[in-house]
C-alpha positions as CSV (number, residue, x, y, z in Angstrom):
1,M,-141.0,-131.6,-116.6
2,L,-140.1,-132.6,-112.9
3,E,-139.4,-136.3,-112.2
4,L,-138.5,-136.8,-108.4
5,G,-135.8,-139.1,-107.7
6,F,-134.1,-140.9,-104.7
7,R,-130.9,-143.3,-103.6
8,Q,-131.1,-144.3,-100.4
9,D,-128.2,-146.4,-98.7
10,V,-126.0,-143.6,-99.3
11,P,-123.0,-144.1,-97.1
12,Q,-120.8,-141.1,-95.3
13,N,-118.2,-141.4,-97.5
14,V,-119.9,-140.5,-100.2
15,Y,-122.2,-137.8,-98.8
16,K,-119.1,-136.0,-97.7
17,K,-117.9,-136.2,-100.9
18,L,-120.9,-134.3,-102.3
19,L,-121.3,-131.7,-99.6
20,N,-117.0,-130.9,-100.4
21,N,-117.9,-130.5,-104.0
22,E,-115.7,-133.7,-105.1
23,I,-118.4,-135.4,-107.2
24,N,-118.9,-133.3,-110.9
25,S,-121.4,-135.7,-112.3
26,F,-124.3,-137.1,-111.2
27,Q,-123.6,-140.4,-113.0
28,Q,-120.3,-140.4,-110.8
29,F,-122.8,-139.9,-107.6
30,I,-124.6,-142.9,-109.0
31,N,-121.7,-145.3,-109.8
32,E,-119.4,-144.7,-106.8
33,K,-119.1,-147.4,-104.2
34,E,-121.2,-148.3,-101.5
35,D,-119.0,-148.5,-98.0
36,L,-120.6,-151.0,-96.2
37,S,-118.9,-150.6,-93.0
38,S,-119.9,-146.9,-93.1
39,E,-121.7,-145.9,-89.5
40,S,-124.1,-143.6,-90.8
41,H,-126.0,-144.1,-94.1
42,Y,-128.2,-141.8,-95.5
43,T,-131.3,-141.3,-98.4
44,I,-131.3,-138.0,-100.7
45,F,-133.9,-137.3,-102.9
46,Y,-133.6,-135.1,-105.8
47,Y,-135.4,-133.6,-108.8
48,I,-134.7,-134.0,-112.3
49,K,-135.7,-131.5,-114.8
50,N,-135.7,-132.8,-118.4
51,D,-135.6,-129.9,-121.2
52,S,-133.0,-129.5,-123.8
53,R,-130.5,-132.0,-121.5
54,K,-130.9,-133.0,-118.2
55,K,-130.8,-130.9,-115.1
56,Y,-130.4,-132.8,-111.6
57,L,-131.4,-130.5,-108.1
58,I,-130.9,-132.2,-104.9
59,D,-133.7,-131.5,-102.9
60,S,-133.3,-133.0,-99.2
61,I,-131.3,-135.3,-97.3
62,F,-132.2,-137.6,-94.2
63,L,-129.8,-139.6,-92.2
64,Q,-131.4,-143.0,-91.7
65,W,-132.1,-144.6,-88.4
């Protein structure tokens, strides 16, 4: 079964860490501190697949205007 989730207001520094493979787990992604001074923020949509263990797949990333 697939679930769709999202995280809004992801700051630029977390976005860069995600793309540079500096975030090693989904829990680390969720717990990253938000930089309120960041000029750019993103919304990230992801799928959660529940098998014997949870698997996460990022579907799309949108820049918020």
